[in-house]
N, C-alpha and C positions, 0 to 999 in steps of 0.2 A: 139535645141534636148530635148525629153520630158527627164526628168531627170531617170525615171525605165529603159529606152531604153539605154540611155548615159551609166547607170551602168551598161548595159547587156555587153555593147560594151567593154568598161574597160575590163569587167571579160573575154569578152574574150581573148583580146589581150595580159592579164596578161599569161592569159592559154598558149599563143602563145610560149611566151617568156621560159617561163619555161620547157617548151618541148624542145625548141630549145638549149637550156643550156642544158636540159639531153643527148639531141644527143653527145656530147662529153663526160658523164661520164658514159653513160649505161655503165651496165653489160653483161657480155655474153650472159646472158639468156633473154635480152629486146631484140623483134625485129628491131633493126633500121630500118628494110625494112618498115614497118608498120605504122612510125611515122604518115607519111601523114593521111590515114586514122583514127589515134586517135585525130588526132589534128583536123582534120572535123568532127570527133565524139562530141569533148568536144565542142570548137562552137555550132553546133548546138543544143545540150545540154542546151546551156547556152543563146543561143537566144532565143529558143521557151520555151513555156510553158509547165511544165508538165502535161503528162495525167493521172490522175487518174483513174484507172478500175474500171468503175461503179459498185456500189454492187447491188446483187439482192434483187429486193424488199419485203420486206415483207408481207407477208400474214395479211392481218389488219384484226382482226373477228369480226366488229364493222361493215363493211360493208355489204350494205344489207343484216342484220341482224335486224328483231323484237324486242321490248323487251320480248315480248313472247320466240322467238327465244334463246336471251342472259340469259333468268332466266331458261329456261327447259332445254340447252341443255350443259353438261358440256364443259368448256371450250375447252380441249383436243379435242374431239369430234368434237367439231367446226371449231380447226384450221385443223384440217386433212380431212371433208367435204370437207371445200375451197381448200383443198389443191389437193384434189382426183378429185373435178369435172374440174380441170382448164387439166386433161388429155382429154378430152371429146369435140366436137365443140357444142350441143347441151343439153350438161346435167350441170343441177345446184346444186352447194351445197345443195341447199335446198330441192332438190326429193331424193338424198343422205338422209338426216337429216329425211324427210320425213318416209323413209323404217327403218332405225336405231329406229326409234321412234316407229312404229310400231311393229316390230319385238323384240325388247329386251330393249324400252326404253332407248338407249344408252347406253347398256351393263348394266343398272341396276337391270334389272327383275332378280330375286333369284326362277331364273327356271332352269331345268337340261337341258344343251347343251349350256349354255349363257357363262361356266369361264370354264366347264371341262364337256367331256363326249358327249354325243348327247339329242336335246329334245326327247319329249315323241312320237312322230313318228319313232323313232331309226335312223333318216336321216341325220338331220342339228347342227348345229354346230355355237358358234360363236356371239358376236354385231349384225352381218351381216344375221349369220342363213343360213350361207352354205352348202350345201349337202356336205359331206365326204364319203359317203357309198355307193353313184351310180357308176357307169365305170367298167372296169376302160377308162379313168382317168374318176376320179371324178369332179364333177362342179367346185370345191376348186380347183382342179388337175388345172383344164382348162383356171382359169382365176387368178389365183393368183401366185406369182414371186415363184422361187426356192426354198426352204428353210424356208417359211411362215408361219408365227402363226395362224390359224385361229382363236384363241381365242384372238388376239392381235389385235385391234382397227386400229392399223398403220397398219397391215398388210390387214386384213380385208374389209376397209372401199376402197383403190384402188382398190382392186379386185370386191368387186360388181361393182367402176365405170368403167371397163375392160368390165362386162358382161352387161355391161347397153347399152354402148356403142354398141359392138357388138354385139347387139340381135337389135340398132335401131339409136341409139343419132348417131351415127359415121357418117351417110346419111340418118338424115329425111325426106328430100324431096323425100326419094323413097319408102317413105312407103303410100301405095296406099287402104289400107283396113284399117279400125278403128277396132278392135274390143272390144269397149268399147265407143261408141258415144256417151251415157246418162252420160259422166266423163264430170268433167273441165278437161281442159289439150289439147295436140296436140294428133293427131294418131300414133306417133312414141313416145312419152312417154305412150300411153296408153300400145300400141306393146312391147315396153321394161318392162315394169311391168309388163302386164300379162304371159312375159316370166318369169319374176323371181316367179311370183306366180301367177296361174292360174285361177284368179279373177277377176271380175270388182270391184265389193264393195274394195279389195285391191286397187286396181289402184286408184278408188275414196277416200280412206282413206290415203295414200301417199300425193298423191297432195291436197287436204286439208290442211294437215300440212303442205306442202312446201309452201302453201298459207298464211299461220298466222305463216310462219317463214318469213316472206318479208316482208318489212320494205314498203308498199303498201297502196295506198288506198284500201278501201271495195273491197275483189272480185266481180265479176259478180255474176248475180243471180246463184246460182247453179245446172245444170242439174240433177242427182243425185238425189236431194231431190227433185224436181218437178217431178222424173219420182214415188219417192214416192208418192206424192197425188194424182196422178193420174194413181196408181197401181190398176187396178183392185179387187184384188186378196189379198189389203188392207182395211177394212174398221175403223170407228169409233164409237162410241155412247159414248155420255153423261153419268157418272155412280159414283155416289158420291160424287158429286161434279167438279169432271175431265171432262177437257175439251180437248181429245186429238188432238183433227180436226190440232187445232192450232200451236200447240206444234209438227204436226209431220213435219210442212214447218218452223218450229224455226231451224235457225243454229247454235243457243246452243246446241241444242240435241244431244247424243254424238254420237259420229262416228261411235263406236260397236254399237249399237243401230239401228241406220240407216243401217249399215250394216246388220245385223242381219234380221231386217224385210226383208229386197232385197232378201236375202237367202230363209227366211220362204216363200216367196209369190212364192217362186218359188217351192213347195212343196206342200204351204196347201193354203187355201183361211182362214187368219184368218180378227177378229173385238180387234181393242184396244179400252180398258176400260177405260186407264187411264196412260200418262205420267208424267209429272209434275202439269200443272193449276190446282189447284184446291186439290190437294193430302196436306193431311197433313204436318206441316213440320217435325215430328219423328214420328218414328216408333209407333204405335199404341200399349201405354200400357207401354212404355220407353223412356228413355231420348236422344234415338239412333236419328242421323241426317238421313233421310232418303233418299233412295239414290234415290227417285224420285224428289223431292227438290233439286238434284243436276244436273238433265237430265240426269241420269245415270240407269234411269230403265224402266222396260214397264209391262204395265197388257193386257194380251187377256183374252176375256172372252168367243168368238169361234173359233173352229174349224172345217173349212170344213161347216161351221152355224149349227150347231152342239156346245149348251152351254158348258161348261169345265165342266167334272166332271167326276170320277174315275170310270164309267163304261162304259165312251165313248171310243170307238176304235182311236178316230183321236186323243184326248186327250194324252192317253196314248202313242202314236206313234209319238207326236210330244217330248212330256217329255223325252221318251226316245232316241230319236234323239238330244237332245240338249248334251245328254251325249257324245257324238261321239266327240264335238268341241274339239280341240285342238287352240293354238297358241290363239291370238290377240281375237279371236270372242269367246273362252271358257268364259259361264258368271261363277261370285263369288258367286253368293245367287240363284239358280232357286225354288222358294216357288210354290206348285200345291197342287191337291188333293191326290194325291197316294203317299204311303208310299216308295219312295226309300232312303233305311236306308245309303246314305252316301255322301261326299261333293259332289258338292256346294246344294244339296236338301234340303229340308224340308218342313213339312206338319203342318199344325194346322187349328184349326175351320175357319180362317178367310182368307184361301187359297182353299175351296170347291168348288167354282164357278170360278175362275182365273188361269190363270198362269202366275206368279209374274218374269221376269228374271232383273238381275242387274248386275252393274261391282264395286266393290267398290274400285278399284283406279283409278285418272285422268286419265286420256289420255292425 
């Protein structure tokens, strides 16, 4: 007999003997009629190995996370993104994180509505920018759990997962029409993101960031970028050493510049005179690094086939239109020939013949 089994049998017999003796000395409170079942249970427990209740597997934040994700996403947010994504069949945590990045830089943006109040549109709040004023019920009330706090990422991120799931990702195969065919990703992802923010540039930004948050090989060619380079309303010209044509096709070009150009092309025909290549490293006459050097600026020298100038109606219309942008597409600096005396506008001698648009903070 195997020693361990022999030991178990010995223990079982001992248990039987002890319980047999207790039969004569049992107190009135001990139910003698159940001694047999007690003995049976004792033997079973002795001979059978104890079953350890499996512990719930903890989410490992490094699984599927690129180096960029680990350096860019706060640990608390990363865990919540991953946990919330498990609630929906076709939802990845990277897509959730892409939304959090575009909307509020994972709660770090110092803007109205992120930690209190509502955004500049007067509607949305929290790290995932839920609409809390529409309805009733509001979008937030529809998808958040009872008593949830829109400013708390542990409440807001699961609510975003709930909304995305309801909009398309619970049953991705049922989506028949793709609202954003020129964007990388699936029709279901596009539909869910388009419902979150009605713009294909938004879906492009979120899904591109999701790809960068994933530990995989480089993504395939981006159809959104290809569409920009072949858009008949966007042309390029070399100017003062700048070569904007190859820059327009580069994956290094800031996603906000890409998105802004696609929106501008819906309203005007524009000619780009500079993106990055050939521009000086510093802003002319200063020691400040130029946003062009960082791939976060664009210069436009023609609008609707007219040269940019202070008396050109198309120039005036485009520059004023830029002031209405809010959220991730609102530029940090807009230079041009018009004296619009509030931020982010500026004008000087060097910006009389082109419109400069840039973003200070990295995306």
